[in-house]
VMD Tcl script that builds the backbone (N, CA, C; Angstrom):
set m [mol new atoms 234]
animate dup $m
set s [atomselect $m all]
$s set {name element resname resid chain x y z} {
  {N N UNK 1 A 0.904 -1.180 0.104}
  {CA C UNK 1 A -0.062 -0.089 0.010}
  {C C UNK 1 A 0.939 1.114 -0.008}
  {N N UNK 2 A 0.650 2.142 -0.751}
  {CA C UNK 2 A 1.330 3.417 -0.807}
  {C C UNK 2 A 0.511 4.535 -0.226}
  {N N UNK 3 A 1.208 5.195 0.781}
  {CA C UNK 3 A 0.659 6.114 1.622}
  {C C UNK 3 A 0.841 7.460 1.087}
  {N N UNK 4 A 0.009 8.474 1.420}
  {CA C UNK 4 A 0.084 9.861 1.057}
  {C C UNK 4 A 0.292 10.644 2.273}
  {N N UNK 5 A 1.338 11.327 2.341}
  {CA C UNK 5 A 1.570 12.252 3.376}
  {C C UNK 5 A 1.641 13.767 2.982}
  {N N UNK 6 A 0.702 14.394 3.782}
  {CA C UNK 6 A 0.689 16.037 3.470}
  {C C UNK 6 A 0.985 16.673 4.801}
  {N N UNK 7 A 1.760 17.727 4.769}
  {CA C UNK 7 A 1.976 18.559 5.860}
  {C C UNK 7 A 1.491 20.092 5.571}
  {N N UNK 8 A 0.624 20.424 6.437}
  {CA C UNK 8 A 0.079 21.852 6.303}
  {C C UNK 8 A 0.915 22.838 7.173}
  {N N UNK 9 A 1.535 23.887 6.328}
  {CA C UNK 9 A 2.456 24.702 7.064}
  {C C UNK 9 A 2.135 26.250 6.772}
  {N N UNK 10 A 2.958 27.038 7.079}
  {CA C UNK 10 A 2.832 28.487 6.829}
  {C C UNK 10 A 4.324 29.030 6.876}
  {N N UNK 11 A 4.575 30.178 6.131}
  {CA C UNK 11 A 5.850 30.760 6.014}
  {C C UNK 11 A 6.012 31.376 7.301}
  {N N UNK 12 A 7.355 31.617 7.737}
  {CA C UNK 12 A 7.940 32.099 8.956}
  {C C UNK 12 A 7.346 31.476 10.150}
  {N N UNK 13 A 7.257 30.178 10.098}
  {CA C UNK 13 A 6.745 29.200 11.225}
  {C C UNK 13 A 7.948 28.401 11.477}
  {N N UNK 14 A 8.570 28.564 12.592}
  {CA C UNK 14 A 9.866 27.654 13.013}
  {C C UNK 14 A 9.468 26.287 13.249}
  {N N UNK 15 A 8.289 26.031 13.817}
  {CA C UNK 15 A 7.810 24.484 14.160}
  {C C UNK 15 A 7.575 23.890 12.821}
  {N N UNK 16 A 7.230 24.602 11.779}
  {CA C UNK 16 A 6.836 24.170 10.356}
  {C C UNK 16 A 8.064 23.781 9.710}
  {N N UNK 17 A 9.016 24.584 9.902}
  {CA C UNK 17 A 10.483 24.230 9.175}
  {C C UNK 17 A 10.992 23.039 9.702}
  {N N UNK 18 A 10.885 22.803 11.085}
  {CA C UNK 18 A 11.320 21.567 11.639}
  {C C UNK 18 A 10.668 20.304 11.259}
  {N N UNK 19 A 9.402 20.455 11.384}
  {CA C UNK 19 A 8.326 19.360 11.014}
  {C C UNK 19 A 8.511 18.981 9.640}
  {N N UNK 20 A 8.639 19.805 8.688}
  {CA C UNK 20 A 8.810 19.639 7.301}
  {C C UNK 20 A 10.064 18.969 7.025}
  {N N UNK 21 A 11.183 19.404 7.647}
  {CA C UNK 21 A 12.343 18.631 7.488}
  {C C UNK 21 A 12.293 17.170 7.962}
  {N N UNK 22 A 11.672 16.935 9.126}
  {CA C UNK 22 A 11.482 15.624 9.727}
  {C C UNK 22 A 10.588 14.864 8.769}
  {N N UNK 23 A 9.661 15.186 8.236}
  {CA C UNK 23 A 8.603 14.494 7.329}
  {C C UNK 23 A 9.417 14.250 6.010}
  {N N UNK 24 A 10.167 15.204 5.533}
  {CA C UNK 24 A 11.063 14.771 4.354}
  {C C UNK 24 A 12.133 13.837 4.544}
  {N N UNK 25 A 12.727 13.792 5.670}
  {CA C UNK 25 A 13.661 12.883 5.991}
  {C C UNK 25 A 13.079 11.405 6.074}
  {N N UNK 26 A 11.983 11.343 6.929}
  {CA C UNK 26 A 11.388 10.095 7.011}
  {C C UNK 26 A 10.940 9.530 5.844}
  {N N UNK 27 A 10.173 10.432 5.140}
  {CA C UNK 27 A 9.397 9.898 3.847}
  {C C UNK 27 A 10.404 9.635 2.770}
  {N N UNK 28 A 11.656 10.337 2.571}
  {CA C UNK 28 A 12.633 9.944 1.735}
  {C C UNK 28 A 13.150 8.664 2.121}
  {N N UNK 29 A 13.423 8.375 3.411}
  {CA C UNK 29 A 14.118 6.930 3.766}
  {C C UNK 29 A 13.135 5.943 3.437}
  {N N UNK 30 A 11.815 6.177 3.580}
  {CA C UNK 30 A 10.874 5.082 3.366}
  {C C UNK 30 A 10.407 4.946 1.920}
  {N N UNK 31 A 10.772 5.997 1.099}
  {CA C UNK 31 A 10.315 5.987 -0.293}
  {C C UNK 31 A 8.927 6.417 -0.599}
  {N N UNK 32 A 8.611 7.243 0.260}
  {CA C UNK 32 A 7.015 7.747 0.269}
  {C C UNK 32 A 7.064 9.134 -0.140}
  {N N UNK 33 A 6.122 9.358 -1.119}
  {CA C UNK 33 A 5.920 10.963 -1.635}
  {C C UNK 33 A 5.266 11.582 -0.513}
  {N N UNK 34 A 5.497 12.901 -0.484}
  {CA C UNK 34 A 4.786 13.746 0.453}
  {C C UNK 34 A 4.764 15.276 -0.217}
  {N N UNK 35 A 3.752 15.977 0.290}
  {CA C UNK 35 A 3.646 17.287 -0.043}
  {C C UNK 35 A 3.352 18.304 0.995}
  {N N UNK 36 A 3.849 19.528 0.847}
  {CA C UNK 36 A 3.631 20.608 1.815}
  {C C UNK 36 A 2.563 21.519 1.111}
  {N N UNK 37 A 1.614 22.123 2.032}
  {CA C UNK 37 A 0.655 22.955 1.538}
  {C C UNK 37 A 0.709 24.174 2.486}
  {N N UNK 38 A 0.768 25.369 1.902}
  {CA C UNK 38 A 0.622 26.583 2.777}
  {C C UNK 38 A -0.713 26.839 3.105}
  {N N UNK 39 A -1.111 26.919 4.302}
  {CA C UNK 39 A -2.383 27.218 4.677}
  {C C UNK 39 A -2.938 28.476 4.251}
  {N N UNK 40 A -1.969 29.454 4.364}
  {CA C UNK 40 A -2.339 30.909 4.128}
  {C C UNK 40 A -2.596 31.254 2.561}
  {N N UNK 41 A -2.464 30.132 1.854}
  {CA C UNK 41 A -2.696 30.263 0.319}
  {C C UNK 41 A -4.152 29.929 0.006}
  {N N UNK 42 A -4.737 29.645 1.157}
  {CA C UNK 42 A -6.217 29.101 0.945}
  {C C UNK 42 A -7.093 29.539 2.153}
  {N N UNK 43 A -7.987 30.398 1.925}
  {CA C UNK 43 A -8.754 30.843 3.049}
  {C C UNK 43 A -9.416 29.850 4.084}
  {N N UNK 44 A -10.029 28.780 3.222}
  {CA C UNK 44 A -10.659 27.661 4.021}
  {C C UNK 44 A -9.578 27.007 4.962}
  {N N UNK 45 A -8.545 26.614 4.208}
  {CA C UNK 45 A -7.457 25.957 5.060}
  {C C UNK 45 A -6.986 26.892 6.252}
  {N N UNK 46 A -6.773 28.101 6.076}
  {CA C UNK 46 A -6.399 29.083 6.900}
  {C C UNK 46 A -7.303 29.184 8.110}
  {N N UNK 47 A -8.685 29.057 7.818}
  {CA C UNK 47 A -9.736 29.000 8.819}
  {C C UNK 47 A -9.739 27.667 9.599}
  {N N UNK 48 A -9.358 26.722 8.813}
  {CA C UNK 48 A -9.542 25.291 9.534}
  {C C UNK 48 A -8.484 25.084 10.415}
  {N N UNK 49 A -7.198 25.547 10.022}
  {CA C UNK 49 A -5.952 25.168 10.788}
  {C C UNK 49 A -5.414 26.344 11.802}
  {N N UNK 50 A -5.736 27.553 11.308}
  {CA C UNK 50 A -5.405 28.589 12.272}
  {C C UNK 50 A -3.996 28.637 12.624}
  {N N UNK 51 A -3.748 28.705 13.791}
  {CA C UNK 51 A -2.412 28.667 14.485}
  {C C UNK 51 A -1.970 27.239 14.889}
  {N N UNK 52 A -2.594 26.183 14.246}
  {CA C UNK 52 A -2.503 24.863 14.775}
  {C C UNK 52 A -1.550 24.194 13.791}
  {N N UNK 53 A -0.651 24.954 13.147}
  {CA C UNK 53 A 0.327 24.337 12.115}
  {C C UNK 53 A 1.705 24.130 12.829}
  {N N UNK 54 A 2.393 23.314 12.221}
  {CA C UNK 54 A 2.079 22.297 11.157}
  {C C UNK 54 A 1.125 21.075 11.508}
  {N N UNK 55 A 0.595 20.750 10.662}
  {CA C UNK 55 A -0.501 19.557 10.799}
  {C C UNK 55 A 0.067 18.522 9.820}
  {N N UNK 56 A 0.251 17.328 10.393}
  {CA C UNK 56 A 0.650 16.201 9.364}
  {C C UNK 56 A -0.544 15.303 9.084}
  {N N UNK 57 A -0.833 15.054 7.915}
  {CA C UNK 57 A -1.884 14.099 7.509}
  {C C UNK 57 A -1.150 12.897 6.902}
  {N N UNK 58 A -1.829 11.764 7.164}
  {CA C UNK 58 A -1.419 10.520 6.547}
  {C C UNK 58 A -2.678 9.871 5.932}
  {N N UNK 59 A -2.713 9.780 4.670}
  {CA C UNK 59 A -3.850 9.121 3.982}
  {C C UNK 59 A -5.157 9.799 4.164}
  {N N UNK 60 A -4.986 11.216 4.140}
  {CA C UNK 60 A -6.138 12.058 4.405}
  {C C UNK 60 A -6.596 12.128 5.676}
  {N N UNK 61 A -5.952 11.633 6.705}
  {CA C UNK 61 A -6.365 11.632 8.075}
  {C C UNK 61 A -5.394 12.580 8.794}
  {N N UNK 62 A -5.929 13.232 9.893}
  {CA C UNK 62 A -4.956 14.024 10.667}
  {C C UNK 62 A -4.112 13.002 11.513}
  {N N UNK 63 A -2.933 13.036 11.400}
  {CA C UNK 63 A -1.981 12.123 12.187}
  {C C UNK 63 A -1.344 12.904 13.416}
  {N N UNK 64 A -1.303 14.285 13.221}
  {CA C UNK 64 A -0.591 15.033 14.545}
  {C C UNK 64 A -0.412 16.443 14.156}
  {N N UNK 65 A -0.020 17.280 15.005}
  {CA C UNK 65 A 0.193 18.525 14.771}
  {C C UNK 65 A 1.348 19.181 15.723}
  {N N UNK 66 A 1.811 20.265 15.244}
  {CA C UNK 66 A 2.986 20.945 16.091}
  {C C UNK 66 A 4.375 20.178 15.925}
  {N N UNK 67 A 4.456 18.914 16.262}
  {CA C UNK 67 A 5.672 18.229 16.088}
  {C C UNK 67 A 5.522 16.751 15.494}
  {N N UNK 68 A 6.500 16.386 14.924}
  {CA C UNK 68 A 6.501 15.040 14.256}
  {C C UNK 68 A 6.865 14.042 15.338}
  {N N UNK 69 A 6.007 13.114 15.808}
  {CA C UNK 69 A 6.411 12.039 16.511}
  {C C UNK 69 A 6.942 10.867 15.752}
  {N N UNK 70 A 8.202 10.884 15.576}
  {CA C UNK 70 A 8.839 10.011 14.625}
  {C C UNK 70 A 8.528 8.623 14.846}
  {N N UNK 71 A 8.640 7.870 15.899}
  {CA C UNK 71 A 8.251 6.415 15.955}
  {C C UNK 71 A 6.868 6.226 15.543}
  {N N UNK 72 A 5.884 7.075 15.972}
  {CA C UNK 72 A 4.458 7.089 15.698}
  {C C UNK 72 A 4.259 7.184 14.150}
  {N N UNK 73 A 4.927 8.293 13.497}
  {CA C UNK 73 A 4.723 8.302 12.023}
  {C C UNK 73 A 5.333 7.198 11.319}
  {N N UNK 74 A 6.611 6.746 11.742}
  {CA C UNK 74 A 7.075 5.529 11.093}
  {C C UNK 74 A 6.223 4.327 11.137}
  {N N UNK 75 A 5.666 4.055 12.277}
  {CA C UNK 75 A 4.595 3.045 12.325}
  {C C UNK 75 A 3.410 3.070 11.560}
  {N N UNK 76 A 2.885 4.302 11.487}
  {CA C UNK 76 A 1.699 4.658 10.415}
  {C C UNK 76 A 2.197 4.326 8.954}
  {N N UNK 77 A 3.326 4.554 8.612}
  {CA C UNK 77 A 3.738 4.519 7.284}
  {C C UNK 77 A 4.283 3.045 6.953}
  {N N UNK 78 A 4.415 2.145 8.087}
  {CA C UNK 78 A 5.081 0.801 7.715}
  {C C UNK 78 A 3.933 -0.103 6.972}
}
mol reanalyze $m
mol bondsrecalc $m
mol representation Tube
mol addrep $m
């Protein structure tokens, strides 16, 4: 099964930079494609996620927010 990982972020967000680097490293190691989406580029996303970014989604479901829990993310992608 191929997983989809999306991370919702925004510019000038230090937690987002760290989480995006973690997602990139983990997904690259596992050969899983991922995408980053800027919530400020879409009014609906900005309203939905507000200041609760970064948000990590796995297969369309919210997996976590603010920080990447690496063992948990690896388990979800196994």
